[in-house]
Backbone as JSON Lines, residues from 0, in Angstrom:
{"i":0,"aa":"M","n":[0.74,-1.53,0.2],"ca":[0.18,-0.44,0.09],"c":[1.01,1.38,0.11]}
{"i":1,"aa":"R","n":[0.91,2.07,-0.83],"ca":[1.61,3.26,-1.13],"c":[1.42,4.24,-0.16]}
{"i":2,"aa":"I","n":[0.06,4.35,0.17],"ca":[-0.06,5.39,1.31],"c":[0.56,4.83,2.77]}
{"i":3,"aa":"A","n":[0.17,4.39,3.24],"ca":[0.54,3.38,4.66],"c":[2.44,3.62,4.41]}
{"i":4,"aa":"D","n":[3.24,3.16,2.95],"ca":[4.34,3.22,3.1],"c":[4.88,4.56,3.58]}
{"i":5,"aa":"L","n":[4.5,5.62,2.67],"ca":[4.54,7.19,2.61],"c":[4.33,7.65,4.66]}
{"i":6,"aa":"L","n":[3.26,7.64,4.55],"ca":[3.49,7.81,6.5],"c":[3.99,6.9,7.33]}
{"i":7,"aa":"L","n":[4.44,5.79,6.66],"ca":[5.27,5.48,7.8],"c":[6.78,5.73,7.17]}
{"i":8,"aa":"E","n":[6.96,5.93,6.14],"ca":[8.56,6.94,6.03],"c":[7.92,8.31,6.73]}
{"i":9,"aa":"K","n":[7.35,8.87,6.82],"ca":[7.27,10.54,7.23],"c":[7.24,10.52,9.17]}
{"i":10,"aa":"Q","n":[6.93,9.11,9.39],"ca":[6.88,8.86,10.39],"c":[5.49,9.26,11.17]}
{"i":11,"aa":"V","n":[4.09,9.37,10.31],"ca":[3.11,9.76,11.08],"c":[2.38,8.88,11.69]}
{"i":12,"aa":"A","n":[1.6,9.18,12.49],"ca":[0.71,8.09,13.23],"c":[-0.38,8.2,12.72]}
{"i":13,"aa":"F","n":[-1.23,6.82,12.52],"ca":[-1.93,6.4,11.4],"c":[-2.51,5.02,12.12]}
{"i":14,"aa":"E","n":[-4.04,4.81,11.69],"ca":[-4.74,3.56,11.87],"c":[-5.4,3.24,11.05]}
{"i":15,"aa":"T","n":[-5.24,1.87,10.59],"ca":[-5.8,0.97,9.37],"c":[-7.25,0.82,9.63]}
{"i":16,"aa":"L","n":[-8.23,0.66,8.9],"ca":[-9.46,0.94,9.24],"c":[-10.24,-0.3,8.37]}
{"i":17,"aa":"V","n":[-10.7,-1.33,8.12],"ca":[-11.48,-2.6,7.55],"c":[-12.48,-2.63,7.6]}
{"i":18,"aa":"H","n":[-13.28,-2.26,6.83],"ca":[-14.86,-2.09,6.79],"c":[-15.04,-2.63,5.34]}
{"i":19,"aa":"P","n":[-16.8,-3.4,5.03],"ca":[-17.4,-3.48,4.2],"c":[-16.94,-2.75,3.2]}
{"i":20,"aa":"P","n":[-16.99,-2.78,1.72],"ca":[-17.02,-2.66,0.52],"c":[-17.86,-1.14,0.64]}
{"i":21,"aa":"A","n":[-16.81,0.21,0.84],"ca":[-18.17,1.5,0.76],"c":[-17.84,1.79,-0.34]}
{"i":22,"aa":"F","n":[-18.47,2.46,-0.97],"ca":[-18.62,3.52,-2.7],"c":[-19.0,4.6,-2.29]}
{"i":23,"aa":"T","n":[-19.44,4.72,-0.95],"ca":[-19.37,6.29,-0.72],"c":[-18.8,6.77,0.27]}
{"i":24,"aa":"A","n":[-18.57,8.07,0.78],"ca":[-17.76,8.16,1.78],"c":[-19.24,7.94,3.3]}
{"i":25,"aa":"H","n":[-20.4,8.78,2.83],"ca":[-21.62,8.3,3.38],"c":[-21.35,7.06,4.29]}
{"i":26,"aa":"N","n":[-21.4,6.34,3.32],"ca":[-21.43,4.66,4.0],"c":[-20.42,4.23,4.44]}
{"i":27,"aa":"R","n":[-19.05,4.51,3.95],"ca":[-17.85,4.53,5.3],"c":[-18.07,4.91,6.27]}
{"i":28,"aa":"A","n":[-18.89,5.84,6.53],"ca":[-19.27,6.55,8.28],"c":[-20.02,5.73,8.99]}
{"i":29,"aa":"K","n":[-21.01,5.1,8.03],"ca":[-22.08,4.49,8.31],"c":[-21.2,2.85,8.62]}
{"i":30,"aa":"F","n":[-20.62,2.8,8.24],"ca":[-20.17,0.98,8.25],"c":[-18.83,1.29,9.8]}
{"i":31,"aa":"L","n":[-18.4,2.58,9.82],"ca":[-17.61,2.91,10.9],"c":[-18.04,3.12,12.0]}
{"i":32,"aa":"G","n":[-19.28,3.35,12.07],"ca":[-20.06,4.03,13.12],"c":[-19.67,5.74,13.42]}
{"i":33,"aa":"M","n":[-19.44,6.45,12.42],"ca":[-18.53,7.84,12.33],"c":[-19.41,8.74,12.32]}
{"i":34,"aa":"P","n":[-19.58,10.1,12.62],"ca":[-20.27,10.96,12.26],"c":[-19.63,11.29,10.68]}
{"i":35,"aa":"G","n":[-20.38,11.65,10.08],"ca":[-19.88,12.13,8.73],"c":[-19.02,13.11,8.38]}
{"i":36,"aa":"A","n":[-19.1,13.79,9.41],"ca":[-17.82,15.51,9.45],"c":[-16.31,14.86,9.84]}
{"i":37,"aa":"R","n":[-16.43,13.4,10.73],"ca":[-15.2,13.07,10.64],"c":[-14.87,11.93,9.36]}
{"i":38,"aa":"V","n":[-15.43,12.03,8.69],"ca":[-14.8,11.2,7.4],"c":[-15.05,11.87,6.05]}
{"i":39,"aa":"A","n":[-13.46,12.35,5.89],"ca":[-13.2,12.89,4.67],"c":[-13.03,12.12,3.22]}
{"i":40,"aa":"K","n":[-13.24,12.86,2.08],"ca":[-13.46,12.54,0.55],"c":[-12.55,13.24,-0.07]}
{"i":41,"aa":"S","n":[-12.33,12.16,-0.78],"ca":[-11.55,12.98,-1.95],"c":[-11.8,13.28,-3.28]}
{"i":42,"aa":"I","n":[-11.84,14.23,-3.71],"ca":[-12.5,14.44,-5.15],"c":[-11.67,14.81,-6.38]}
{"i":43,"aa":"L","n":[-11.75,14.15,-7.1],"ca":[-10.85,14.38,-8.45],"c":[-11.39,15.6,-9.13]}
{"i":44,"aa":"L","n":[-10.7,17.29,-9.55],"ca":[-11.07,17.78,-10.51],"c":[-10.67,18.08,-11.29]}
{"i":45,"aa":"V","n":[-11.17,19.07,-12.25],"ca":[-10.03,19.44,-13.48],"c":[-10.28,21.18,-13.56]}
{"i":46,"aa":"G","n":[-8.89,21.95,-12.88],"ca":[-9.21,22.96,-13.3],"c":[-8.44,24.25,-14.35]}
{"i":47,"aa":"P","n":[-8.14,25.2,-14.41],"ca":[-7.51,25.9,-15.25],"c":[-5.62,25.56,-15.43]}
{"i":48,"aa":"K","n":[-5.58,24.7,-14.64],"ca":[-4.06,23.92,-14.68],"c":[-4.13,22.85,-14.57]}
{"i":49,"aa":"G","n":[-5.36,22.05,-14.82],"ca":[-5.28,20.41,-15.07],"c":[-5.8,19.77,-13.85]}
{"i":50,"aa":"Y","n":[-5.64,18.84,-13.24],"ca":[-5.89,17.65,-12.26],"c":[-5.31,18.27,-11.06]}
{"i":51,"aa":"F","n":[-6.77,18.12,-10.09],"ca":[-6.52,18.37,-8.51],"c":[-7.29,17.78,-7.84]}
{"i":52,"aa":"L","n":[-6.8,17.58,-6.54],"ca":[-7.66,16.84,-5.76],"c":[-8.1,18.03,-4.39]}
{"i":53,"aa":"A","n":[-9.41,17.68,-4.27],"ca":[-10.23,18.47,-3.11],"c":[-10.64,17.55,-2.13]}
{"i":54,"aa":"V","n":[-9.93,17.58,-0.59],"ca":[-10.98,16.88,0.66],"c":[-11.38,17.28,1.4]}
{"i":55,"aa":"L","n":[-12.34,17.26,0.82],"ca":[-13.62,17.84,2.26],"c":[-14.34,16.84,3.0]}
{"i":56,"aa":"P","n":[-15.25,17.06,3.99],"ca":[-16.26,16.63,4.72],"c":[-16.93,15.48,3.85]}
{"i":57,"aa":"A","n":[-17.16,14.29,4.86],"ca":[-18.43,13.01,3.86],"c":[-20.08,14.42,3.47]}
{"i":58,"aa":"T","n":[-19.89,14.9,4.86],"ca":[-21.31,16.17,4.64],"c":[-21.49,17.1,3.7]}
{"i":59,"aa":"H","n":[-20.44,17.46,2.85],"ca":[-20.46,18.41,2.1],"c":[-20.43,17.85,0.8]}
{"i":60,"aa":"Q","n":[-20.67,19.1,0.02],"ca":[-20.72,19.0,-1.41],"c":[-19.42,20.11,-1.78]}
{"i":61,"aa":"V","n":[-18.78,20.01,-2.95],"ca":[-17.88,20.59,-3.49],"c":[-18.29,21.52,-4.24]}
{"i":62,"aa":"D","n":[-17.81,22.77,-4.18],"ca":[-18.19,24.25,-4.81],"c":[-17.74,24.55,-6.1]}
{"i":63,"aa":"T","n":[-17.78,24.08,-7.09],"ca":[-17.03,24.51,-8.35],"c":[-17.16,25.73,-8.41]}
{"i":64,"aa":"E","n":[-18.16,26.31,-8.3],"ca":[-17.72,28.07,-8.67],"c":[-17.33,28.56,-7.58]}
{"i":65,"aa":"E","n":[-17.3,28.1,-6.34],"ca":[-16.08,29.13,-5.72],"c":[-14.48,28.66,-6.26]}
{"i":66,"aa":"L","n":[-14.48,27.62,-5.81],"ca":[-12.95,27.25,-6.57],"c":[-12.51,27.62,-7.83]}
{"i":67,"aa":"A","n":[-14.12,27.93,-9.18],"ca":[-13.48,28.39,-10.09],"c":[-12.87,29.95,-9.98]}
{"i":68,"aa":"R","n":[-13.34,30.61,-9.14],"ca":[-13.15,31.97,-8.25],"c":[-11.64,32.29,-7.81]}
{"i":69,"aa":"C","n":[-11.8,31.57,-7.0],"ca":[-9.87,30.93,-6.65],"c":[-9.22,30.58,-7.57]}
{"i":70,"aa":"L","n":[-9.73,29.93,-8.31],"ca":[-8.17,29.35,-9.56],"c":[-8.29,30.11,-10.53]}
{"i":71,"aa":"G","n":[-9.06,30.9,-10.88],"ca":[-9.07,31.76,-11.75],"c":[-9.71,31.14,-13.29]}
{"i":72,"aa":"G","n":[-10.24,29.92,-13.26],"ca":[-10.97,29.49,-14.55],"c":[-11.56,28.43,-13.91]}
{"i":73,"aa":"P","n":[-12.54,27.79,-15.37],"ca":[-13.72,26.96,-14.65],"c":[-12.85,25.66,-14.03]}
{"i":74,"aa":"V","n":[-13.73,24.79,-13.17],"ca":[-13.58,24.06,-12.85],"c":[-14.62,22.76,-12.63]}
{"i":75,"aa":"R","n":[-14.43,21.44,-13.15],"ca":[-15.52,20.49,-13.1],"c":[-15.14,19.28,-12.51]}
{"i":76,"aa":"L","n":[-16.02,18.56,-12.32],"ca":[-15.3,17.13,-11.66],"c":[-14.76,16.11,-12.73]}
{"i":77,"aa":"A","n":[-13.87,15.45,-12.27],"ca":[-12.93,14.3,-13.6],"c":[-14.38,13.33,-14.0]}
{"i":78,"aa":"N","n":[-14.45,12.67,-14.97],"ca":[-15.17,11.58,-15.21],"c":[-14.33,10.02,-14.82]}
{"i":79,"aa":"A","n":[-14.85,9.44,-14.96],"ca":[-14.88,8.03,-14.88],"c":[-13.77,7.54,-15.24]}
{"i":80,"aa":"D","n":[-13.43,8.02,-16.25],"ca":[-12.33,7.57,-17.71],"c":[-10.55,8.29,-16.93]}
{"i":81,"aa":"E","n":[-11.09,9.22,-16.54],"ca":[-10.03,10.18,-16.24],"c":[-9.66,9.75,-14.27]}
{"i":82,"aa":"L","n":[-10.05,9.42,-13.85],"ca":[-9.96,8.85,-12.25],"c":[-9.37,7.63,-12.63]}
{"i":83,"aa":"A","n":[-9.75,6.73,-13.52],"ca":[-8.81,5.15,-14.01],"c":[-7.3,5.61,-14.5]}
{"i":84,"aa":"Q","n":[-7.44,6.86,-15.14],"ca":[-5.88,7.23,-15.77],"c":[-5.16,7.66,-14.83]}
{"i":85,"aa":"V","n":[-5.35,8.21,-13.89],"ca":[-4.73,9.3,-12.92],"c":[-4.07,7.66,-11.24]}
{"i":86,"aa":"F","n":[-5.34,7.41,-11.24],"ca":[-5.2,6.45,-10.0],"c":[-5.0,4.85,-10.65]}
{"i":87,"aa":"L","n":[-4.16,4.91,-11.03],"ca":[-3.77,3.54,-11.89],"c":[-3.78,2.56,-10.7]}
{"i":88,"aa":"D","n":[-3.32,2.75,-9.4],"ca":[-3.19,1.79,-8.55],"c":[-4.27,1.45,-7.46]}
{"i":89,"aa":"C","n":[-5.18,2.58,-7.8],"ca":[-6.48,2.16,-6.76],"c":[-7.55,1.52,-7.59]}
{"i":90,"aa":"E","n":[-8.13,0.6,-6.85],"ca":[-9.45,0.26,-7.17],"c":[-10.21,1.23,-7.93]}
{"i":91,"aa":"W","n":[-10.94,0.51,-8.91],"ca":[-11.88,1.72,-10.09],"c":[-12.94,2.42,-8.83]}
{"i":92,"aa":"G","n":[-12.52,3.76,-8.92],"ca":[-13.27,4.8,-8.35],"c":[-13.21,5.31,-7.03]}
{"i":93,"aa":"V","n":[-11.88,4.94,-6.78],"ca":[-11.14,5.75,-5.59],"c":[-10.62,6.35,-5.67]}
{"i":94,"aa":"V","n":[-10.47,7.53,-5.61],"ca":[-9.76,8.93,-5.19],"c":[-8.67,8.76,-4.25]}
{"i":95,"aa":"A","n":[-7.43,8.18,-4.04],"ca":[-6.53,8.16,-2.97],"c":[-6.25,10.0,-2.51]}
{"i":96,"aa":"P","n":[-6.57,10.22,-0.94],"ca":[-6.26,11.62,-0.79],"c":[-4.92,12.04,-1.01]}
{"i":97,"aa":"F","n":[-3.79,11.77,-1.15],"ca":[-2.53,11.94,-0.56],"c":[-2.33,12.41,-2.77]}
{"i":98,"aa":"G","n":[-2.4,13.49,-3.04],"ca":[-2.34,14.27,-4.14],"c":[-0.43,14.04,-4.86]}
{"i":99,"aa":"T","n":[0.56,14.37,-3.47],"ca":[1.79,14.35,-3.99],"c":[2.02,12.77,-4.39]}
{"i":100,"aa":"L","n":[1.55,12.11,-4.3],"ca":[1.63,10.71,-4.93],"c":[1.47,10.3,-6.47]}
{"i":101,"aa":"Y","n":[1.1,11.05,-6.73],"ca":[0.13,11.4,-8.07],"c":[0.53,12.38,-8.7]}
{"i":102,"aa":"G","n":[1.22,13.15,-8.36],"ca":[1.67,14.91,-9.16],"c":[0.12,15.9,-8.85]}
{"i":103,"aa":"L","n":[-0.22,15.64,-8.24],"ca":[-1.42,16.65,-8.39],"c":[-1.3,17.24,-6.91]}
{"i":104,"aa":"P","n":[-1.86,18.48,-7.41],"ca":[-1.69,19.77,-6.04],"c":[-3.01,19.33,-5.4]}
{"i":105,"aa":"T","n":[-3.21,19.07,-3.87],"ca":[-4.33,19.12,-2.95],"c":[-5.28,20.03,-2.06]}
{"i":106,"aa":"F","n":[-5.85,20.41,-2.38],"ca":[-6.72,21.56,-1.33],"c":[-7.68,20.97,-0.48]}
{"i":107,"aa":"L","n":[-7.56,21.21,0.69],"ca":[-8.14,20.85,2.09],"c":[-9.25,21.76,2.38]}
{"i":108,"aa":"D","n":[-10.22,21.55,2.67],"ca":[-11.71,22.6,3.06],"c":[-11.19,23.24,4.28]}
{"i":109,"aa":"E","n":[-11.59,24.54,4.48],"ca":[-10.89,24.96,5.6],"c":[-12.41,24.73,6.81]}
{"i":110,"aa":"S","n":[-12.97,23.77,6.82],"ca":[-14.06,23.36,7.73],"c":[-13.22,22.45,8.68]}
{"i":111,"aa":"L","n":[-12.24,21.35,8.15],"ca":[-12.17,20.38,8.82],"c":[-10.66,20.78,9.71]}
{"i":112,"aa":"P","n":[-11.39,21.06,11.05],"ca":[-10.52,21.24,11.9],"c":[-8.63,20.9,11.91]}
{"i":113,"aa":"P","n":[-8.06,21.4,12.25],"ca":[-6.27,20.6,12.46],"c":[-6.19,19.61,13.24]}
{"i":114,"aa":"E","n":[-7.08,20.12,14.19],"ca":[-6.62,18.95,16.01],"c":[-7.66,17.94,15.93]}
{"i":115,"aa":"T","n":[-8.93,17.79,14.58],"ca":[-9.65,16.92,14.41],"c":[-9.1,15.53,13.99]}
{"i":116,"aa":"T","n":[-9.64,14.51,14.58],"ca":[-8.87,13.16,13.72],"c":[-9.93,12.49,12.57]}
{"i":117,"aa":"I","n":[-9.7,12.51,11.15],"ca":[-10.2,12.24,10.11],"c":[-10.26,10.96,9.43]}
{"i":118,"aa":"V","n":[-11.19,10.18,8.65],"ca":[-10.91,9.08,8.21],"c":[-10.82,9.29,6.63]}
{"i":119,"aa":"L","n":[-9.67,8.86,6.03],"ca":[-9.62,8.61,4.77],"c":[-9.69,7.4,3.8]}
{"i":120,"aa":"E","n":[-9.99,7.29,2.79],"ca":[-10.37,6.25,2.02],"c":[-9.01,6.25,1.19]}
{"i":121,"aa":"V","n":[-8.4,4.9,1.2],"ca":[-7.1,4.29,0.89],"c":[-7.18,4.0,-0.46]}
{"i":122,"aa":"Q","n":[-6.74,3.01,-1.11],"ca":[-6.45,2.68,-2.16],"c":[-7.32,1.3,-2.78]}
{"i":123,"aa":"N","n":[-8.41,0.76,-1.84],"ca":[-9.55,0.34,-2.03],"c":[-10.68,0.65,-1.18]}
{"i":124,"aa":"H","n":[-12.32,-0.16,-1.84],"ca":[-13.26,0.39,-1.37],"c":[-13.45,-0.16,0.52]}
{"i":125,"aa":"A","n":[-12.36,-0.64,0.6],"ca":[-12.48,-1.78,2.38],"c":[-11.84,-1.47,3.07]}
{"i":126,"aa":"M","n":[-11.17,-0.19,2.77],"ca":[-9.48,0.05,3.69],"c":[-9.82,1.6,4.02]}
{"i":127,"aa":"A","n":[-9.88,2.1,5.07],"ca":[-9.39,3.29,5.34],"c":[-8.64,3.3,6.36]}
{"i":128,"aa":"I","n":[-7.87,5.08,6.29],"ca":[-6.98,5.21,7.7],"c":[-7.43,6.51,8.33]}
{"i":129,"aa":"R","n":[-7.15,6.1,9.83],"ca":[-7.62,7.6,10.74],"c":[-6.29,8.0,11.01]}
{"i":130,"aa":"M","n":[-6.36,9.42,11.11],"ca":[-5.25,10.01,11.25],"c":[-5.25,11.5,11.72]}
{"i":131,"aa":"R","n":[-5.2,12.18,12.36],"ca":[-4.86,14.09,12.73],"c":[-5.13,14.47,11.64]}
{"i":132,"aa":"C","n":[-5.8,15.45,11.17],"ca":[-6.21,15.95,10.03],"c":[-4.69,17.38,10.16]}
{"i":133,"aa":"S","n":[-4.07,17.36,11.17],"ca":[-2.67,18.25,11.17],"c":[-1.61,17.37,10.56]}
{"i":134,"aa":"D","n":[-1.9,16.24,10.63],"ca":[-0.51,15.3,10.69],"c":[-0.7,14.71,9.01]}
{"i":135,"aa":"F","n":[-1.99,14.86,8.62],"ca":[-2.21,14.79,6.83],"c":[-1.71,16.25,6.68]}
{"i":136,"aa":"E","n":[-2.49,17.42,6.89],"ca":[-1.34,18.65,7.01],"c":[-0.21,18.72,6.29]}
{"i":137,"aa":"Q","n":[0.55,18.0,7.48],"ca":[2.26,17.61,7.66],"c":[2.49,17.34,6.71]}
{"i":138,"aa":"V","n":[2.15,16.35,5.95],"ca":[2.77,14.9,5.16],"c":[2.22,15.71,3.39]}
{"i":139,"aa":"E","n":[0.91,15.84,3.24],"ca":[0.25,16.11,2.22],"c":[0.79,18.05,1.56]}
{"i":140,"aa":"K","n":[0.64,18.77,2.7],"ca":[0.84,19.91,2.27],"c":[-0.1,21.23,1.09]}
{"i":141,"aa":"P","n":[-1.38,20.45,1.4],"ca":[-2.22,20.83,0.96],"c":[-2.77,22.81,0.79]}
{"i":142,"aa":"R","n":[-3.27,22.88,0.31],"ca":[-3.82,24.71,0.55],"c":[-5.12,24.58,1.15]}
{"i":143,"aa":"R","n":[-5.37,25.33,2.22],"ca":[-6.73,25.39,2.9],"c":[-7.72,26.25,2.44]}
{"i":144,"aa":"L","n":[-8.34,26.0,1.92],"ca":[-9.39,26.95,1.31],"c":[-10.96,26.42,1.67]}
{"i":145,"aa":"R","n":[-12.46,27.67,1.34],"ca":[-12.97,27.41,1.66],"c":[-13.59,26.87,-0.15]}
{"i":146,"aa":"L","n":[-13.64,25.65,0.07],"ca":[-14.18,24.57,-1.4],"c":[-15.28,23.99,-1.1]}
{"i":147,"aa":"A","n":[-15.84,23.94,-0.02],"ca":[-17.21,23.26,-0.11],"c":[-18.49,23.62,0.53]}
{"i":148,"aa":"R","n":[-19.61,23.55,0.66],"ca":[-20.82,23.98,1.68],"c":[-21.17,22.46,1.88]}
{"i":149,"aa":"P","n":[-21.83,22.72,3.16],"ca":[-22.9,21.48,3.76],"c":[-23.69,21.07,2.9]}
């Protein structure tokens, strides 16, 4: 697992969580018995400079209009074929949250407090990791901005 290797290399504490296959962040939260605000989802988007990742709470939706204003051009969701081309080492439909592993910039919604613990999907639909949001930021160095709405 590439993500676990990255976190071990960076000496970041995390917990691996195995759960029934979950194809949405809402289902992941349900299977793990956690509030959706503590489960983060990753979304592959296409903006004026190409692909990038948005990481936001499962309870929120990405705001492409706000992102377009921040980034200076149109923003759209990537389609299934684009997902498959970018995340070659992941199960179909999985968007891994560590864009740096895929040469992508990552944006983190400002509603996720650094001191909170978040759950992130990793390379398959039946596994997630739990880690502090501040540790995610330390490893990934995402740009924080308001990119989602409840």
